[in-house]
TORSERO-225278 format. One record per atom (N, C-alpha, C): x, y, z; residue in three letters. Coordinates in steps of 0.02 Angstrom, whole numbers, plus 50000, padded with zeros to 5 digits. Layout:
<rs>
XYZALA...
</rs>
This chain:
<rs>
519955226148491UNK519245225748489UNK518905232748515UNK518395234648487UNK517995239948510UNK517615238248565UNK517355243448605UNK516995241348663UNK516215238048640UNK516065240948582UNK515435238148559UNK515575230148543UNK516015228848510UNK516275221648499UNK516355217548563UNK516755220548613UNK516755216748671UNK516215215648705UNK515775220348711UNK515075219648747UNK514625214448706UNK514665213748640UNK514425208848599UNK514595201648621UNK515335200948617UNK515695194848627UNK515455192348694UNK515465197748755UNK515305194748823UNK514615192648828UNK514135196048785UNK513455193648786UNK513345187348761UNK513665186148703UNK513615179148674UNK513905174148717UNK514435175248748UNK514755170548792UNK514355168748856UNK513965174548880UNK513505173948931UNK512965169448912UNK512625170648855UNK512115167048828UNK512245159248825UNK512745158448795UNK513045151448788UNK513115147448856UNK513445151548905UNK513515148248966UNK512875147449006UNK512385151748996UNK511725151049022UNK511375144949001UNK511435143848937UNK511065138548899UNK511405131448920UNK512065131048931UNK512415125748953UNK512255123449020UNK512245128849065UNK512035127749133UNK511355125149138UNK510885127649103UNK510215125949105UNK510155118749085UNK510465117649031UNK510395110549003UNK510715106049051UNK511235107849090UNK511625103249142UNK511065101149201UNK510765107749222UNK510245106749271UNK509695103049250UNK509485103049188UNK508865099649170UNK508965092149162UNK509525090249144UNK509775083749138UNK509915080649209UNK510125084349253UNK510215081849323UNK509495080849353UNK509105085849347UNK508365084349362UNK507985078449339UNK508085077849275UNK507875071949238UNK508065065049267UNK508755064949274UNK509015058749305UNK508735057349380UNK508725062849409UNK508495062549488UNK507725059949485UNK507305061749434UNK506725060049431UNK506505053649412UNK506935050149362UNK506965043849344UNK507145039849398UNK507705041849440UNK507925037849496UNK507315037049550UNK507025042749566UNK506575043249619UNK505905037849602UNK505685038849530UNK505125034949507UNK505265027249512UNK505955026049503UNK506175018249508UNK506125016449582UNK506335021349631UNK506255019349696UNK505555018149718UNK505105022749698UNK504355022049716UNK504195014849690UNK504265013649629UNK504025007649596UNK504255000949634UNK504995001349658UNK505284996149687UNK504954995149765UNK504835000749795UNK504474999749863UNK503844997449858UNK503484999949810UNK502764997749799UNK502814990349786UNK503144987749742UNK503214980249730UNK503444976249791UNK503874978649830UNK504064975749887UNK503574974749939UNK503164979949946UNK502584979249989UNK502034974049955UNK501804974649897UNK501374970549866UNK501564963949861UNK502254962549849UNK502434955349852UNK502404951849924UNK502514955849976UNK502414954150046UNK501644951950063UNK501304956650031UNK500544955650042UNK500304949750011UNK500574948549949UNK500254943149901UNK500514936949945UNK501194935349968UNK501364929550010UNK501024928950071UNK500874933650108UNK500534933850166UNK499734931350151UNK499404934250109UNK498784932850097UNK498714925550065UNK499164922550032UNK499144915350004UNK499194910750059UNK499614912650101UNK499884907850156UNK499434908850223UNK498894913150224UNK498544914150283UNK498104908550308UNK498144907950378UNK497704902450411UNK497134906150432UNK497064912450444UNK496484916450462UNK496624924750448UNK496234927850452UNK496284935350433UNK495794939350466UNK495784946150463UNK495354950350481UNK495414956750448UNK494994960350429UNK495094967850416UNK494814972450470UNK495214977450483UNK495074981650546UNK494944988750520UNK494504992750558UNK494515000250550UNK495075004150593UNK495105010250593UNK495545013650622UNK495465012650703UNK494855010950721UNK494785009750795UNK494895002850817UNK495144997750766UNK495134991250768UNK494564987450777UNK493944990150744UNK493394986550739UNK493344982050677UNK492854977550673UNK492854973950607UNK492704977950555UNK492904976450499UNK492864981750435UNK492774977150375UNK492474980150326UNK492434975650268UNK492604980650197UNK492484987650211UNK492634991950148UNK493114997150165UNK493574998150127UNK494085004050123UNK494395004650202UNK494704997650224UNK494954997450284UNK495714998850287UNK495945002250332UNK496555003750342UNK497014998650368UNK496724992650394UNK497244987650422UNK496934980450405UNK497464976050390UNK497354969950371UNK497784965750422UNK497484961250455UNK497884956450503UNK497854949450475UNK498404946450475UNK498494939650442UNK498864935250490UNK498574928750496UNK498964923650531UNK499244918350478UNK499874918050475UNK500174914950420UNK500604909150438UNK500664903950393UNK501144898150406UNK501824900150375UNK502244899350429UNK502924902050412UNK503494896350421UNK503914894850371UNK504364889750378UNK504074883050360UNK504624876950349UNK504364871650331UNK503934868850391UNK503994870650457UNK503624867650510UNK503024870150524UNK502834875950480UNK502174879350480UNK502134883150541UNK502654885550563UNK502534889450628UNK502164895550618UNK501704897250663UNK501244903550644UNK501564909950660UNK501334914850609UNK501624920850617UNK501054925950613UNK500964930850655UNK500464936650649UNK500844941650608UNK500404944150546UNK500744948850508UNK500184954350496UNK500324961050521UNK499754965550513UNK500064971550472UNK499634974250428UNK499794979350379UNK499304984450396UNK499604989950420UNK499204996450446UNK499395002850416UNK498825005250394UNK498985013650369UNK498915018150427UNK499385022550434UNK499385027350490UNK499745033350477UNK499815037250522UNK500135043350519UNK500685044750564UNK501315046550547UNK501825047550602UNK502175054750575UNK502575056150628UNK502975061850623UNK503655060250582UNK503865064450544UNK504555062650505UNK505125062750550UNK504985065750614UNK505565066550659UNK505845074250649UNK506365074950683UNK506695081850689UNK507185083150619UNK506795083850567UNK507125083850507UNK507285090850492UNK507715092350447UNK507975098750432UNK507505102950394UNK507115098750353UNK506705100950302UNK505925101550333UNK505845102650391UNK505185101950422UNK504785108550401UNK505085114750394UNK504695120350374UNK504305118350296UNK504725115250253UNK504425114250187UNK503955108150196UNK504075102850236UNK503765097650245UNK503045100050268UNK503025105850313UNK502355107150332UNK501865109650284UNK502185111750221UNK501785115250165UNK501435110050123UNK501655103550134UNK501325098350090UNK500615095650122UNK500155095350068UNK499515093650084UNK499325086950056UNK499495082150104UNK499355074750080UNK498605072350080UNK498085077650112UNK497535075550096UNK497285077450026UNK497535082350004UNK497355084349925UNK497735078249880UNK498235076649906UNK498635071149861UNK498285065049858UNK497975063449916UNK497675056049923UNK497045056449953UNK496505060149910UNK495835060549930UNK495405054549935UNK495665048649908UNK495325042749923UNK495575037749966UNK496065039950005UNK496415035850057UNK495975034250113UNK496165029250158UNK495765027750211UNK496005030350272UNK496445034950263UNK496825038350320UNK496885044850300UNK496765049550342UNK496945057050327UNK497395060050375UNK498025061450359UNK498495064150401UNK498545071650409UNK498475073950471UNK498535080650480UNK499215084450461UNK499235091050456UNK499815094650433UNK500355092050491UNK500995091150455UNK501615089250499UNK501675081950507UNK501185077750484UNK501265071050489UNK501245066150421UNK501655061550407UNK501715058350349UNK501265051850349UNK500925049350291UNK500555043850297UNK501105038650280UNK501005032650317UNK501395027350309UNK501025020450318UNK501315014950287UNK501025008650302UNK501525004350342UNK501385002650402UNK501834998150447UNK501594991250435UNK502164986950422UNK502064980350427UNK502384977450488UNK501994973950526UNK502224971650596UNK502164964350593UNK502704960550606UNK502744952950605UNK502894951050681UNK502454945650714UNK502564943250767UNK502484936150778UNK502914932650805UNK502924925450816UNK503524921550780UNK503344918450721UNK504004915350697UNK504584920350669UNK504324926050657UNK504714931450638UNK504504938950676UNK504954941950703UNK504854947550739UNK505164954550706UNK504774957350672UNK505114963850640UNK504584968550629UNK504834974950614UNK504364980650597UNK504664983950529UNK504244984150483UNK504534987250417UNK504014993050410UNK504354999150382UNK503835004050371UNK503925006350296UNK503375007850268UNK503345010450193UNK503015016550199UNK503425022350168UNK504085021450135UNK504645020750183UNK505205018550163UNK505755017450202UNK506045023750211UNK505855029850179UNK506255035850192UNK506205038050256UNK506805038550295UNK506775040950363UNK506615036350414UNK506555029750393UNK506275025450443UNK506775022750498UNK507405023950475UNK508005022250526UNK508145028750569UNK508105033950540UNK508205040150588UNK508055045950544UNK507875051250581UNK507705058250544UNK508275060550503UNK508835058750521UNK509365061350481UNK509405058750410UNK509125053050408UNK509115050050338UNK508485051750288UNK508025055950326UNK507515057350290UNK507665062350222UNK507385061650171UNK507405065350107UNK506855068250086UNK506825076250090UNK506215079250065UNK506055077349996UNK506565077049947UNK506415075649880UNK506475067449875UNK505985064749905UNK505945057149896UNK505215055349910UNK505125048749927UNK504485046149937UNK504195048550004UNK503685051750010UNK503455054950067UNK502865051750100UNK502485047050064UNK501985043850096UNK501695037050065UNK501495033650101UNK501115027350074UNK500425026650106UNK499925023350075UNK499365022150103UNK498985016350070UNK498845010950112UNK498495005450082UNK497765004350116UNK497345003050074UNK496605002250095UNK496294995650067UNK496094992350108UNK495824984850095UNK495084984550106UNK494814980450056UNK494154979050046UNK493984971250038UNK493674968050074UNK493494961050062UNK492954958550108UNK492494954050086UNK491904951650124UNK491814945050108UNK491624940150153UNK491364933450127UNK491934929050096UNK491884927250036UNK492414923949999UNK492524927649942UNK492504933649935UNK492574938249878UNK493294939049885UNK493654942149821UNK494414942749824UNK494554949349869UNK495164948849888UNK495414954949930UNK495684960049877UNK495314966349884UNK495534971749847UNK495974977249879UNK496584978349860UNK496924983149883UNK497054989149847UNK496914995149872UNK496995001449835UNK497635004149872UNK498155005649838UNK498665007649869UNK499005014649828UNK499235019649868UNK499375025149847UNK500095027349878UNK500525030149834UNK501135033349858UNK501285039749836UNK501425043649876UNK501615051249856UNK502295053149864UNK502595057749822UNK503305059449825UNK503395066749793UNK503895069349817UNK504105076549788UNK504645076349740UNK504455077249690UNK505015077149630UNK505515082549636UNK506075081449615UNK506585086849621UNK506405093449591UNK505985093249535UNK505815098949499UNK505115102449524UNK504895099949578UNK504255102449603UNK504365107849655UNK503935112749649UNK503985117149702UNK503405117749758UNK503535122249801UNK502975123349852UNK502725116649882UNK502045115549880UNK501705110349916UNK501475104949870UNK501645105749794UNK501535101349745UNK501785093749763UNK501305088349754UNK501515081449760UNK501345077149702UNK501805072649686UNK501615068049638UNK501405061549669UNK500935058849626UNK500585051949664UNK500585046749614UNK500735040949633UNK500675034449603UNK500205030249641UNK499685028349599UNK499095023749629UNK499165017049593UNK499005011849635UNK499035005349603UNK498365002049638UNK498034996949609UNK497464992549635UNK497654986349614UNK497624981749660UNK497664974249643UNK497064970449677UNK496904964649643UNK496414960449670UNK496774953449692UNK496704950749749UNK497004944249759UNK496394939249780UNK496404934549739UNK495834929449745UNK495734926249812UNK495184924249836UNK495094921649899UNK495414915749911UNK495394910449847UNK495864904849858UNK496314904949795UNK496894901949800UNK497414902049750UNK497294896749705UNK497614895949650UNK497594891449597UNK497614884349635UNK497064880149610UNK496854873549631UNK496724873449708UNK496704878649741UNK496564878949808UNK497084875249856UNK497744876649829UNK498244872749867UNK498504877949925UNK498674874149985UNK498984877650044UNK499704879950034UNK499794886750038UNK500454889650018UNK500774890350084UNK501354892050084UNK501814893050138UNK502214899350133UNK502254903750186UNK502614909550180UNK503334909350203UNK503704904350159UNK504454904050163UNK504744910450155UNK
</rs>
């Protein structure tokens, strides 16, 4: 082979390898994106199902502001007293939007570039730089537990994923015997995104003040 033929062959092979590697990376990113969106939808449904059950089984309730004052519109906290188990043992269940540190994560420098305020302009909580928006579900009484949404890093900072679900925010509106309106937002960083860009999934649901036939439900 002449030098020219060798150079041309090398160039062709390089182009083919570059195309193959780019395709492989693109496929992996696409799969990671689909997996992340599935995780987001799964956690959102988990939260909303818990909320539906609690609201339908409530014995009493209150909507609270950030300072725990009575609230009716765009409230960050909903407190329910629900009947739990066949004996109807009472349980206090509180859904609260707030801000927490993700902990001593390895990706703190990149995390600090994220702007949750821009991604969640209609949220009832505004988190400063370095803090992630979360919804904490606290149960006390018949059941005692604390669940944090998103689950990302809730057990330990070492399990935190920067390319994952990075924030949840739930805002509640209700007055008198009107339905409970819930505006829910989750933010996440897709594998293909750079710098401080965030993806957002928004959901709004309406829960009637009384359930079908006004039957008393139970939070089993």
